[in-house]
VOGU-3710 file (C-alpha; in Angstrom, 3 decimals, decimal comma):
1> melflawnvl> -1,025/19,642/-35,862  1,368/20,210/-33,014  0,505/16,762/-31,575  1,143/15,033/-35,033  4,488/16,870/-35,567  5,796/16,046/-31,972  4,870/12,302/-32,562  6,757/12,246/-35,800  9,678/14,098/-34,584  9,987/11,379/-32,044
11> gsrktklkpr> 10,057/8,644/-34,653  12,691/10,503/-36,808  15,074/11,298/-33,781  15,583/7,697/-32,602  14,292/4,608/-34,441  12,368/5,991/-37,296  9,417/3,956/-35,718  6,749/5,476/-33,674  6,775/4,234/-29,959  4,166/1,531/-29,497
21> ipsdqrvyai> 2,660/-0,772/-26,897  2,269/-4,503/-27,394  -0,409/-5,717/-29,753  -3,946/-6,496/-28,608  -3,614/-4,022/-25,690  -4,855/-0,582/-25,080  -3,791/1,735/-22,297  -5,993/4,460/-20,881  -3,653/6,812/-18,956  -5,458/9,285/-16,648
31> gdvhgradll> -3,944/12,573/-15,318  -4,105/14,086/-11,833  -7,735/13,962/-10,381  -7,278/15,844/-7,235  -10,528/15,159/-5,569  -12,739/15,620/-8,664  -14,677/12,405/-8,311  -17,347/13,860/-10,665  -14,808/14,211/-13,503  -13,400/10,753/-12,827
41> anlfaridsd> -16,775/9,106/-12,891  -17,597/10,820/-16,200  -14,227/9,676/-17,664  -14,778/6,160/-16,605  -18,182/6,224/-18,461  -16,513/7,542/-21,564  -13,869/4,822/-21,431  -16,633/2,278/-21,018  -18,210/3,749/-24,130  -14,881/3,591/-25,975
51> lrarpirhsi> -14,454/-0,035/-25,110  -17,943/-0,920/-26,325  -17,314/0,922/-29,668  -13,766/-0,477/-30,034  -13,486/-3,870/-28,241  -9,924/-4,895/-27,349  -8,625/-8,138/-25,789  -6,681/-6,416/-23,029  -7,334/-2,826/-21,645  -5,202/-1,220/-18,814
61> hvllgdyidr> -6,217/1,849/-16,867  -3,181/3,654/-15,633  -3,693/6,563/-13,228  -0,761/8,854/-12,659  -1,319/9,727/-8,909  -2,664/12,779/-7,013  -6,130/11,374/-6,467  -6,641/13,535/-3,320  -6,290/17,104/-2,074  -7,460/20,478/-3,426
71> gpdsrqtvel> -10,712/19,258/-5,022  -13,793/18,596/-2,875  -14,293/14,786/-3,014  -11,061/12,941/-2,184  -12,769/10,232/-0,261  -15,221/9,487/-3,064  -12,292/9,540/-5,552  -10,492/6,844/-3,712  -13,714/4,841/-3,452  -14,311/5,137/-7,089
81> lierrkgydl> -10,831/3,753/-7,713  -11,244/0,793/-5,242  -14,573/-0,193/-6,908  -13,192/0,233/-10,510  -10,289/-2,047/-9,698  -12,710/-4,842/-8,989  -13,801/-5,051/-12,641  -10,853/-3,761/-14,622  -7,054/-3,987/-14,869  -6,346/-0,735/-13,093
91> iplkgnheqc> -2,873/0,419/-12,122  -3,002/3,440/-9,749  0,364/4,926/-9,313  1,477/6,913/-6,247  1,566/10,810/-6,422  3,280/13,181/-4,085  -0,012/14,108/-2,502  -0,674/10,492/-1,510  2,878/10,306/-0,066  2,049/13,418/2,098
101> alnvlrdpss> -1,141/11,614/3,345  0,869/8,566/4,223  3,346/10,707/5,969  0,616/12,052/8,271  -0,254/8,459/9,333  3,368/8,042/10,582  4,343/11,553/11,680  1,704/14,051/12,899  4,019/16,958/12,512  3,906/16,597/8,704
111> vlqwkaiggl> 0,242/17,860/8,838  1,380/21,386/8,166  3,290/20,307/5,016  0,175/18,487/3,782  -2,094/21,410/4,478  0,257/23,740/2,437  -0,445/21,647/-0,725  -4,202/21,187/-0,292  -4,502/18,394/2,275  -7,222/20,289/4,225
121> ntilsygvap> -9,809/19,394/1,568  -8,921/15,634/1,941  -9,100/15,871/5,743  -12,583/17,590/5,488  -13,721/14,887/3,031  -13,153/12,270/5,693  -15,304/14,020/8,126  -12,667/15,726/10,185  -13,265/19,466/10,959  -9,957/20,536/12,362
131> kwsddlesms> -9,033/23,701/14,249  -5,652/24,513/12,860  -2,791/25,381/15,134  1,081/25,113/14,669  1,632/23,369/18,064  2,401/19,610/18,201  -0,669/18,829/20,372  -3,030/20,280/17,723  -1,284/18,608/14,790  -1,402/15,282/16,713
141> aiaqaftnnl> -5,075/15,651/17,212  -5,687/16,253/13,583  -3,491/13,410/12,305  -5,237/11,048/14,867  -8,666/12,081/13,788  -7,681/11,582/10,203  -6,256/8,292/10,947  -9,322/7,144/12,790  -11,675/8,259/10,105  -9,653/6,632/7,164
151> pephrrflqs> -11,332/3,362/6,262  -9,003/0,368/6,226  -9,583/-0,313/2,511  -8,559/3,294/1,721  -5,438/2,967/3,972  -4,427/-0,344/2,147  -5,124/1,393/-1,245  -2,803/4,322/-0,355  -0,177/1,946/0,998  -0,157/-0,196/-2,037
161> lplsftcgdf> 0,430/2,318/-4,769  3,344/1,571/-7,081  5,791/4,303/-8,203  5,875/3,501/-11,878  4,554/1,201/-14,677  6,112/0,267/-17,957  4,221/-0,801/-21,039  6,103/-1,232/-24,379  7,952/2,020/-25,225  6,296/4,013/-22,546
171> ffvhagarpg> 7,112/4,727/-18,830  4,359/5,898/-16,727  5,043/7,885/-13,480  3,591/10,827/-11,483  6,180/13,527/-11,781  8,955/12,513/-14,135  12,533/11,117/-14,122  15,936/12,500/-13,408  18,061/12,880/-16,590  21,237/10,645/-16,693
181> irlheqsend> 19,762/7,984/-14,401  18,262/4,815/-15,739  14,485/4,568/-15,356  14,621/1,605/-13,091  17,229/3,321/-10,861  15,225/6,472/-10,142  14,722/7,652/-6,627  11,238/7,772/-5,195  11,684/11,473/-4,331  12,380/12,284/-8,067
191> llwiredfll> 9,570/10,086/-9,341  7,157/11,977/-7,102  8,491/15,419/-7,003  10,795/16,434/-9,787  9,988/19,389/-12,119  12,502/21,577/-13,943  15,361/19,169/-14,245  12,991/16,786/-15,885  10,784/19,215/-17,818  13,635/21,087/-19,423
201> heedfgkivv> 15,499/18,014/-20,547  15,164/17,437/-24,181  17,116/14,234/-24,711  15,848/10,554/-24,681  15,076/8,943/-21,339  15,036/5,467/-22,870  11,265/5,387/-23,130  8,575/7,932/-23,509  7,717/9,240/-20,088  3,991/9,655/-19,519
211> hghtpnlepe> 3,453/11,968/-16,510  1,367/14,474/-14,628  2,319/16,712/-11,583  2,727/19,925/-13,632  -0,525/21,281/-14,872  -1,065/22,611/-18,310  -4,291/23,697/-19,960  -3,754/21,248/-22,824  -1,862/17,936/-22,958  1,777/18,501/-23,692
221> vkpnrinidt> 3,446/16,234/-26,233  7,171/16,282/-26,500  9,558/13,959/-28,296  10,617/12,384/-24,975  7,604/12,844/-22,636  3,805/13,399/-22,586  2,215/15,479/-19,808  -1,528/14,835/-19,206  -2,095/16,896/-16,111  -4,652/19,431/-17,220
231> gayatgrltc> -5,377/20,886/-13,741  -8,733/18,965/-13,206  -9,500/20,455/-9,793  -9,226/24,152/-11,252  -10,129/23,683/-14,847  -12,668/21,003/-14,820  -10,656/19,042/-17,409  -9,475/15,560/-16,698  -7,413/14,135/-19,484  -7,056/10,538/-20,617
241> lvledddmrf> -4,374/9,512/-23,095  -5,222/6,403/-25,080  -2,429/4,282/-26,576  -2,908/1,350/-28,835  -0,207/-0,197/-31,102  1,656/2,884/-32,358  -1,368/5,154/-32,227  -2,396/7,854/-29,625  -5,415/9,962/-28,950  -7,093/11,715/-26,107
251> l> -10,406/11,559/-24,290
//
């Protein structure tokens, strides 16, 4: 009932029409995976079943970032995404955790920042067993070992991730958007990291912002945004939002 009411409040506030995506398209938007390759594989299987049961001319997978860190199988998660992209229209967006991994490739001293948000599990998944120390020599050794063990296709995947995607009345992004700034003028830092200024804003952003980054036990549907990060690495729940015409549902 809460979902239904939020969706109709959205229509009554602005255009009296529910937000929609173009006809003959369906979007499967997937929240933060965080190294839970098992949940991602199961969700891909459910999407395939949904496509068989409800054929559509054009389906798009949009993933909202944070594929790595915290969970046990970051390397396998990236591999799944690379393979999935070969047969589907798949748009994986960049999350702040992917940005931290990329920072390590350029600046070994950023290893400690990455470790603080769960990067150790990613490093381990790529076959590196580091001995942690705060000195620059140790950080450089860890960063070099990770760089050496990162397959080139995985490196290209991480480096190619876009910051956002727009489809119809929806704007897909990892963390959110800063109020008062047009969506196409948002800073990379806000798109990857913003929280309270975005989450507490109740006014229109110009489009419905579909995001992750801030975990909830259930999908959060607001008149101006939809949060589909359900804390997969901790809860075992990976959420997929399905959008078609002016309808929405969850897998």
